[in-house]
C-alpha positions as CSV (number, residue, x, y, z in Angstrom):
1,M,93.8,40.1,37.5
2,S,94.6,36.7,36.0
3,R,91.3,36.8,34.1
4,Q,90.4,36.9,30.4
5,I,88.9,40.1,29.2
6,G,86.5,40.4,26.3
7,L,85.2,43.4,24.3
8,A,82.2,43.4,22.0
9,L,82.8,46.2,19.5
10,D,80.3,47.6,17.0
11,R,81.2,48.7,13.5
12,Q,82.1,52.2,14.6
13,G,84.7,50.8,17.0
14,R,82.6,51.6,20.1
15,V,82.7,49.3,23.1
16,N,79.2,47.7,23.3
17,M,80.0,45.3,26.2
18,V,82.9,44.4,28.5
19,I,83.1,40.8,29.5
20,V,85.3,39.5,32.4
21,G,85.9,35.8,32.6
22,D,88.2,33.5,34.5
23,A,91.8,32.4,33.7
24,S,90.6,29.9,31.0
25,S,87.4,31.2,29.4
26,I,84.9,34.0,29.2
27,L,81.1,33.6,29.3
28,I,79.3,35.6,26.6
29,P,76.0,36.9,27.9
30,E,72.8,37.1,25.9
31,L,73.4,39.5,23.0
32,P,70.7,41.6,21.4
33,H,68.7,39.9,18.5
34,V,69.6,42.2,15.6
35,R,69.6,39.7,12.8
36,T,67.0,40.6,10.2
37,G,67.7,38.1,7.5
38,A,69.8,35.2,6.3
39,G,72.4,37.5,4.8
40,R,72.9,39.6,7.8
41,L,75.7,39.5,10.4
42,R,75.2,40.6,14.0
43,G,77.1,43.9,13.7
44,L,79.4,43.1,16.6
45,R,82.9,41.6,16.7
46,L,84.4,40.0,19.8
47,M,88.0,40.4,20.8
48,H,89.2,38.7,24.0
49,T,92.5,37.9,25.6
50,H,94.2,34.5,26.2
51,L,96.6,34.1,29.2
52,V,98.4,31.3,27.3
53,P,100.1,31.4,23.9
54,D,97.3,29.5,22.3
55,G,95.2,30.9,19.4
56,L,91.4,30.6,18.8
57,S,89.8,27.6,20.5
58,H,87.0,25.4,19.2
59,E,84.6,27.1,21.6
60,D,85.6,30.5,20.1
61,L,84.7,29.3,16.6
62,M,81.4,27.8,17.8
63,D,80.5,31.2,19.3
64,L,81.4,32.8,15.9
65,L,79.0,30.3,14.2
66,F,76.1,30.4,16.7
67,L,76.2,34.1,17.4
68,R,76.9,35.0,13.8
69,L,79.4,37.6,14.9
70,D,81.2,39.9,12.4
71,S,84.5,38.2,13.6
72,V,86.1,36.8,16.7
73,S,89.7,37.6,17.7
74,V,92.1,36.5,20.4
75,L,95.1,38.5,21.8
76,T,97.6,36.6,23.8
77,V,99.2,38.4,26.8
78,D,102.1,37.4,29.0
79,E,102.2,37.3,32.8
80,W,102.7,41.1,33.0
81,G,99.7,41.8,30.7
82,Q,101.8,42.8,27.7
83,P,100.3,41.9,24.3
84,G,101.8,39.1,22.2
85,M,100.2,37.4,19.2
86,F,96.9,38.0,17.5
87,Q,94.5,35.7,15.6
88,S,91.1,36.4,14.0
89,A,88.4,34.4,12.3
90,H,85.2,35.3,10.4
91,L,82.4,33.5,8.6
92,M,82.7,32.6,5.0
93,P,79.9,32.8,2.4
94,P,79.1,29.5,0.7
95,A,80.9,28.7,-2.6
96,P,79.0,26.7,-5.3
97,G,79.7,23.0,-4.9
98,Q,82.1,23.6,-2.0
99,E,81.6,22.1,1.5
100,D,83.8,23.6,4.2
101,S,83.5,24.5,7.8
102,G,81.7,27.8,7.2
103,Y,84.4,30.0,8.6
104,S,87.9,31.2,7.8
105,V,90.7,31.3,10.5
106,G,93.6,33.6,10.0
107,E,97.2,32.9,11.0
108,M,98.8,34.0,14.2
109,L,100.5,37.4,13.8
110,P,102.4,39.7,16.2
111,W,99.9,42.1,17.5
112,D,101.6,45.2,16.1
113,R,101.6,43.8,12.5
114,V,97.8,43.5,12.3
115,D,96.5,45.9,9.6
116,T,93.0,44.5,9.1
117,D,90.1,46.9,8.6
118,F,87.5,44.9,10.5
119,T,84.6,47.2,9.6
120,L,85.3,47.0,5.9
121,Q,85.8,43.2,6.2
122,A,82.3,42.8,7.9
123,E,80.6,45.0,5.3
124,T,82.2,43.1,2.5
125,L,81.2,39.8,3.9
126,E,77.7,40.9,4.4
127,E,77.5,42.1,0.8
128,E,78.7,38.7,-0.3
129,F,76.2,36.9,1.9
130,G,73.5,39.1,0.5
131,R,74.7,38.5,-3.1
132,V,74.4,34.7,-2.6
133,V,70.8,35.1,-1.5
134,D,70.0,37.5,-4.4
135,D,71.5,35.1,-6.9
136,A,69.4,32.3,-5.5
137,V,66.3,34.4,-5.9
138,S,67.2,35.6,-9.4
139,T,67.9,32.0,-10.6
140,G,64.6,30.9,-9.2
141,E,66.1,28.6,-6.6
142,E,64.2,30.1,-3.7
143,E,60.8,29.7,-5.4
144,G,59.6,32.9,-3.7
145,G,59.7,31.4,-0.2
146,E,62.0,30.7,2.7
147,R,65.1,28.5,2.6
148,A,65.2,25.7,5.1
149,V,67.4,22.9,6.4
150,L,65.7,19.6,7.2
151,V,66.7,17.6,10.3
152,S,65.9,14.0,11.3
153,V,66.8,12.8,14.8
154,S,65.4,9.3,15.5
155,L,66.0,5.9,16.9
156,E,65.0,4.4,13.5
157,P,67.5,3.0,10.9
158,R,69.1,5.5,8.5
159,V,67.1,4.1,5.6
160,A,63.8,4.9,7.3
161,Q,65.1,8.4,8.2
162,E,66.0,9.1,4.6
163,R,62.5,8.0,3.5
164,H,60.9,10.3,6.0
165,L,63.1,13.2,5.1
166,A,62.2,12.8,1.4
167,E,58.5,13.1,2.4
168,L,59.3,16.1,4.6
169,A,61.1,17.7,1.6
170,E,57.9,17.2,-0.5
171,L,55.9,18.8,2.3
172,A,58.3,21.8,2.4
173,R,58.0,22.2,-1.4
174,T,54.2,22.2,-1.1
175,A,54.5,25.0,1.5
176,G,56.7,27.0,-0.9
177,V,60.0,26.4,1.1
178,K,63.3,25.8,-0.7
179,V,65.2,22.9,0.9
180,T,69.0,23.8,0.9
181,G,70.3,20.9,3.0
182,S,69.4,18.0,5.3
183,M,71.0,16.3,8.3
184,I,70.4,12.8,9.8
185,Q,71.4,11.6,13.2
186,R,70.5,8.2,14.6
187,V,70.7,8.2,18.4
188,A,70.2,5.7,21.2
189,A,68.3,8.3,23.3
190,I,67.0,11.7,22.3
191,H,68.1,14.7,24.3
192,P,65.1,15.9,26.2
193,R,65.8,19.6,25.6
194,H,68.2,20.3,22.7
195,I,67.5,17.1,20.5
196,L,71.0,17.5,19.1
197,G,74.4,17.5,20.7
198,R,76.8,20.5,20.6
199,A,78.8,19.0,17.7
200,K,75.7,18.3,15.6
201,L,74.3,21.8,16.4
202,A,77.5,23.3,15.0
203,E,77.1,21.1,11.9
204,L,73.5,22.3,11.5
205,E,74.7,25.9,11.8
206,V,77.3,25.3,9.0
207,L,74.6,23.8,6.8
208,A,72.3,26.7,7.4
209,L,75.1,29.2,6.6
210,Q,76.1,27.4,3.4
211,G,72.5,27.3,2.2
212,Q,71.6,30.7,3.6
213,A,68.7,29.1,5.4
214,S,66.6,31.1,7.9
215,L,64.4,28.1,8.8
216,V,65.0,24.7,10.4
217,I,62.4,22.0,10.1
218,F,62.5,18.8,12.2
219,D,60.9,15.6,11.1
220,G,58.9,14.9,14.2
221,E,56.9,16.7,16.9
222,L,58.9,19.0,19.2
223,S,57.8,19.7,22.7
224,P,57.5,23.4,23.8
225,A,60.8,23.2,25.7
226,Q,62.6,21.7,22.7
227,L,61.1,24.3,20.4
228,N,62.1,27.2,22.5
229,S,65.7,26.0,23.3
230,L,66.4,25.3,19.6
231,S,65.2,28.7,18.6
232,E,67.4,30.4,21.1
233,L,70.5,28.3,20.2
234,T,70.2,28.6,16.4
235,E,68.6,32.1,16.4
236,R,66.6,30.9,13.4
237,R,62.9,30.0,13.1
238,V,62.4,26.4,14.1
239,M,59.3,24.3,13.3
240,D,58.4,20.7,13.4
241,R,56.5,18.5,11.0
242,T,53.1,19.1,12.6
243,Q,53.5,22.9,12.2
244,L,54.5,22.5,8.6
245,I,51.4,20.4,7.8
246,L,49.3,22.9,9.6
247,D,50.7,25.7,7.5
248,I,50.0,23.7,4.3
249,F,46.4,23.2,5.5
250,A,46.0,26.9,6.2
251,R,47.2,27.7,2.6
252,H,44.7,25.2,1.0
253,A,41.6,25.8,3.1
254,V,38.8,27.3,1.0
255,T,35.4,26.6,2.5
256,R,34.2,27.9,5.9
257,A,34.4,24.4,7.3
258,G,38.0,23.9,6.2
259,K,39.1,27.3,7.5
260,L,37.5,26.6,10.9
261,Q,39.1,23.2,11.1
262,V,42.5,24.6,10.3
263,E,42.1,27.4,12.8
264,M,41.1,25.0,15.6
265,A,44.1,22.7,14.8
266,Q,46.5,25.7,14.9
267,L,45.1,26.9,18.2
268,Q,45.3,23.5,19.8
269,Y,48.9,23.2,18.6
270,S,49.9,26.7,19.8
271,L,48.2,26.5,23.2
272,P,50.9,24.5,25.1
273,R,53.7,26.4,23.3
274,L,52.8,29.9,24.4
275,A,55.0,29.8,27.5
276,G,58.6,31.0,26.7
277,R,57.7,32.3,23.2
278,H,57.1,35.9,24.3
279,R,58.6,36.9,27.6
280,S,56.3,39.9,27.7
281,L,53.3,37.5,28.2
282,D,54.7,36.6,31.7
283,R,53.9,40.1,33.0
284,L,50.8,41.1,34.9
285,A,48.0,42.6,32.9
286,G,46.8,46.1,33.9
287,G,44.1,46.5,36.5
288,I,42.4,48.9,38.9
289,F,44.6,50.1,41.8
290,G,44.0,48.2,45.0
291,N,42.9,44.9,43.5
292,K,43.3,41.8,45.7
293,G,45.6,39.1,44.6
294,R,48.4,39.0,42.0
295,G,46.1,39.5,39.0
296,E,46.1,37.7,35.7
297,T,49.2,37.5,33.6
298,K,49.1,38.2,29.8
299,L,50.0,34.6,29.3
300,E,47.0,33.4,31.2
301,L,44.8,35.9,29.4
302,E,46.1,34.7,26.0
303,R,45.4,31.1,27.0
304,R,41.9,31.9,28.1
305,R,41.1,33.6,24.9
306,I,42.4,30.7,22.9
307,R,40.3,28.2,24.9
308,E,37.2,30.4,24.4
309,R,37.9,30.6,20.6
310,I,38.3,26.8,20.5
311,T,35.0,26.4,22.2
312,R,33.2,28.6,19.7
313,I,34.8,26.8,16.8
314,R,33.8,23.5,18.1
315,K,30.2,24.7,18.3
316,D,30.3,25.9,14.7
317,L,31.8,22.6,13.6
318,E,29.2,20.7,15.5
319,E,26.5,22.5,13.5
320,L,28.3,21.8,10.3
321,R,28.6,18.1,11.2
322,R,24.9,18.0,11.9
323,Q,24.2,19.6,8.5
324,R,26.4,17.1,6.7
325,F,24.8,14.2,8.6
326,H,21.3,15.3,7.4
327,T,22.6,15.7,3.9
328,R,23.9,12.2,3.9
329,A,20.7,10.9,5.4
330,R,18.7,12.7,2.7
331,R,20.9,11.0,0.0
332,A,20.3,7.6,1.7
333,R,16.5,8.2,1.6
334,Q,16.8,9.0,-2.1
335,G,18.5,5.7,-2.8
336,L,22.0,7.2,-3.5
337,P,24.8,5.0,-2.1
338,L,28.1,6.7,-1.1
339,A,31.6,5.7,-2.2
340,A,34.6,7.5,-0.8
341,L,38.1,7.9,-2.3
342,V,40.7,7.3,0.3
343,G,44.5,7.0,0.1
344,Y,47.8,8.6,0.9
345,T,48.2,12.3,0.0
346,N,49.1,13.0,-3.6
347,A,48.0,9.5,-4.7
348,G,45.8,11.1,-7.4
349,K,42.4,10.9,-5.8
350,S,41.2,14.3,-7.2
351,T,42.5,13.5,-10.7
352,L,40.7,10.2,-10.5
353,L,37.4,11.9,-9.4
354,N,37.7,14.3,-12.4
355,A,38.3,11.4,-14.8
356,L,35.4,9.3,-13.5
357,T,32.8,12.0,-13.2
358,K,34.0,14.6,-15.7
359,A,34.3,17.1,-12.9
360,D,36.8,20.0,-12.6
361,V,38.0,19.6,-9.0
362,L,41.4,21.2,-8.3
363,A,44.1,18.5,-8.8
364,E,47.8,19.4,-8.3
365,N,51.0,17.4,-7.9
366,K,51.3,18.6,-4.3
367,L,50.6,17.1,-0.9
368,F,47.2,18.0,0.6
369,A,45.9,19.9,-2.5
370,T,42.4,18.8,-1.3
371,L,41.2,19.5,2.2
372,D,37.4,19.9,1.9
373,P,35.3,16.8,0.9
374,T,34.0,17.1,-2.7
375,T,31.1,15.0,-3.9
376,R,30.1,14.2,-7.5
377,R,27.6,11.8,-9.0
378,L,28.9,8.8,-10.9
379,R,26.4,7.2,-13.3
380,F,26.4,3.6,-14.6
381,P,24.3,1.8,-17.1
382,K,21.1,0.1,-16.0
383,E,20.0,3.4,-14.4
384,R,22.4,3.1,-11.5
385,E,24.3,5.9,-9.9
386,L,26.2,6.7,-6.7
387,V,27.8,9.7,-4.9
388,L,31.6,9.7,-5.2
389,A,33.4,11.7,-2.4
390,D,36.9,12.9,-2.5
391,T,38.4,13.4,1.0
392,V,41.6,14.7,2.5
393,G,44.6,12.5,2.0
394,F,46.3,10.5,4.8
395,I,49.9,10.8,5.8
396,R,52.3,9.0,8.1
397,S,51.8,9.9,11.7
398,L,48.9,12.2,11.1
399,P,49.0,14.9,13.9
400,R,46.4,14.4,16.6
401,E,45.4,18.1,16.3
402,L,44.4,17.5,12.6
403,T,42.6,14.2,13.4
404,E,40.3,15.9,15.9
405,A,39.9,19.1,13.9
406,F,39.1,17.3,10.6
407,R,36.6,15.0,12.3
408,A,33.8,16.6,10.2
409,T,35.7,15.8,7.0
410,L,36.7,12.3,7.9
411,E,33.1,11.4,8.8
412,E,32.4,11.2,5.1
413,L,34.4,8.0,5.3
414,E,32.3,6.6,8.2
415,A,29.1,7.1,6.1
416,A,30.6,5.5,3.0
417,D,29.1,2.2,1.7
418,L,32.3,1.5,-0.2
419,L,35.9,2.7,0.1
420,I,38.0,3.1,-3.0
421,H,41.7,2.9,-1.9
422,V,43.8,4.9,-4.4
423,V,47.5,3.9,-4.3
424,D,50.3,5.7,-6.1
425,A,51.8,2.7,-7.7
426,S,54.8,4.6,-9.0
427,H,55.9,5.7,-5.6
428,P,59.0,3.9,-4.2
429,E,57.3,3.8,-0.7
430,R,53.9,2.5,-1.9
431,D,53.9,-0.4,0.6
432,Q,54.6,1.8,3.5
433,Q,51.9,4.3,2.3
434,M,49.3,1.5,2.0
435,E,50.2,0.3,5.5
436,S,49.7,3.9,6.9
437,V,46.3,4.2,5.2
438,E,45.2,0.8,6.5
439,R,46.3,1.7,10.0
440,I,44.3,4.9,10.0
441,L,41.2,3.2,8.7
442,A,41.6,0.6,11.4
443,E,41.8,3.4,14.1
444,M,38.6,4.8,12.6
445,E,37.0,1.3,12.8
446,L,36.5,1.1,9.1
447,Q,38.5,-2.0,8.3
448,S,35.3,-4.0,7.7
449,V,33.9,-1.6,5.1
450,P,34.0,-3.2,1.5
451,R,36.7,-1.6,-0.7
452,V,38.2,-1.6,-4.1
453,T,42.0,-1.0,-4.5
454,L,43.2,1.0,-7.5
455,L,46.9,1.2,-8.5
456,N,47.0,4.7,-9.9
457,K,49.7,6.3,-12.0
458,W,50.2,2.9,-13.7
459,D,51.7,4.6,-16.7
460,A,54.7,5.8,-14.5
461,V,55.4,2.3,-13.2
462,P,58.5,0.6,-14.8
463,V,57.5,-2.2,-17.1
464,S,59.8,-4.6,-15.2
465,D,57.9,-4.0,-11.9
466,R,54.4,-4.4,-13.2
467,V,54.1,-8.2,-13.1
468,S,55.4,-8.5,-9.6
469,L,53.2,-5.7,-8.4
470,L,50.1,-7.4,-9.8
471,L,51.1,-10.8,-8.4
472,D,51.5,-9.3,-4.9
473,R,48.0,-7.7,-5.1
474,P,45.8,-9.8,-7.5
475,D,42.6,-8.0,-6.4
476,A,44.0,-4.5,-7.3
477,I,43.2,-2.8,-10.6
478,P,45.9,-0.8,-12.5
479,V,44.6,2.5,-13.7
480,S,46.0,5.8,-14.9
481,A,43.7,8.8,-14.0
482,L,45.9,11.0,-16.2
483,T,45.7,9.0,-19.5
484,G,42.3,7.2,-18.8
485,A,43.8,3.7,-19.0
486,G,41.9,1.1,-16.9
487,L,39.1,3.5,-15.9
488,E,36.4,1.3,-17.5
489,K,37.5,-1.7,-15.6
490,A,37.7,0.3,-12.4
491,A,34.2,1.7,-12.9
492,A,32.9,-1.9,-13.5
493,A,34.5,-3.1,-10.3
494,I,33.0,-0.3,-8.3
495,E,29.6,-1.0,-9.8
496,R,29.8,-4.7,-9.1
497,Q,31.0,-4.3,-5.5
498,M,28.4,-1.6,-4.7
499,F,25.3,-3.0,-6.4
500,D,25.8,-6.7,-7.4
501,E,27.6,-7.8,-4.3
502,G,25.4,-5.8,-2.0
503,A,27.9,-3.4,-0.3
504,W,25.1,-0.8,-0.2
505,Q,22.6,-3.0,1.7
506,R,25.2,-4.1,4.3
507,R,25.3,-0.8,6.2
508,D,22.4,0.0,8.5
509,P,21.1,3.5,8.5
510,Q,22.0,5.5,11.6
511,T,20.2,8.1,13.6
512,W,22.0,11.2,14.7
513,E,22.1,10.0,18.3
514,E,23.8,6.7,17.3
515,F,26.2,8.6,15.0
516,E,27.1,11.0,17.8
517,R,27.5,8.2,20.4
518,R,30.0,6.4,18.1
519,G,31.9,9.6,17.6
520,K,32.2,10.4,21.3
521,A,33.3,6.8,22.0
522,R,36.0,7.1,19.4
523,K,37.1,10.5,20.7
524,K,37.4,9.1,24.3
525,R,39.5,6.3,23.1
526,V,41.8,8.7,21.2
527,E,42.2,10.9,24.4
528,E,43.1,7.8,26.4
529,E,45.8,6.9,23.9
530,K,47.1,10.5,23.9
531,T,47.4,10.4,27.7
532,L,49.6,7.3,27.5
533,D,51.8,8.9,24.8
534,D,52.2,12.3,26.5
535,T,55.4,11.1,28.3
536,E,57.3,11.2,25.0
537,P,59.0,14.6,24.5
538,F,59.8,14.0,20.8
539,R,57.8,11.8,18.5
């Protein structure tokens, strides 16, 4: 026939599939998805012929990696179809501290001298893979969650990519995910479908095998086509940075408003990504015999239900926004000014609120520990007091779905007479974090609101860096919400800015109609910017 022949064999030695190729290669069709965990092999081994005396090729080894086969073997045959030499390869469990290719390739042997028990070999390897995962769980490495590999593909310099991956790793830790490896690739142009090239995809598969990772997280936003193609190629769960942040928000939402906002953001994110996720959704839904037209597919039905749910959530959030507006208006009539804590996530805003007001708000060393706005009264001498609000933290490239969904939360900032910018002074990327916060405030048209800058976590700043940090920001006040250092000076600055310098009297009271008009104008501007950016497949 002058064609390569391939056999897919199960562990009982039965032929599961016969593959006929051409003289130089075979094309493996889609195999059944039987993988049930990071420590599982597919349960099929591939043996195929070569019409030349060459052993396993690079493509054979890549198929072994990507398809997670029990083994892949090649049998050379001569021009008369007689067997010659045999070679086999299988995956290798990761060894502690060892970085290898992820597979082991045997030597070429005469076909009649092969005495390998391939079933026993596959079962032994699977036990070893499972033992690695069990050891990780027993030693606490997995922290009760999934294991993931982080990937950054960008046009930015490598230093910036490393910074972003460090933040992504912190997000993963907050979500209960154990990071087992990371990969960085700087490209001139991003592949519109696969993001990574074939060689980098193979490197990613080896990283996932070595770390026994069942999850791949990309630092950026994946388009629906990219998400589907990567999931099919890696046969692992793939998510992007936006989905990871949404999962964190879903974990931390407590109040009804927070849960509604998270649900709407998740629905808006999933709506364009329904196609291709479940092939069964492309089928026609059932109907009465004799209906005119093609009917409504399950995909269209699911989309319609999601849109209807989003509409209901928006109405509920609109009512909550109205209630919060009237609450703020009532506080204004009572003569209570409002100050809002703003800053990058995990800058210590909740801890600072507790320290200033003697409150017991949840404060954790995690990103986005606070979602719902919390207000407490802060009293000063001379019979003065104000309302201090703790809001959701900002982050670089805040997803649009979250910006729209958490509009009711962020409106606390619009009503604030004074903004207290809390900065994590001990963070190595504090300058970039401050720029991100200022950019978001400018997008919300809040750059003119008076503010006080607090350099929090001052006790963790190296002594050698303190003088230069204060010289760069002479108006900032160093504080430590944990130890209480500098809080009296911070409270005095807040009181002076709010009452003595007249921050409270500068802002005119708004009616609900004016407040709503400004909100709609801002939303229209955001939608116009979104339309301009929709041409980017990967952000």
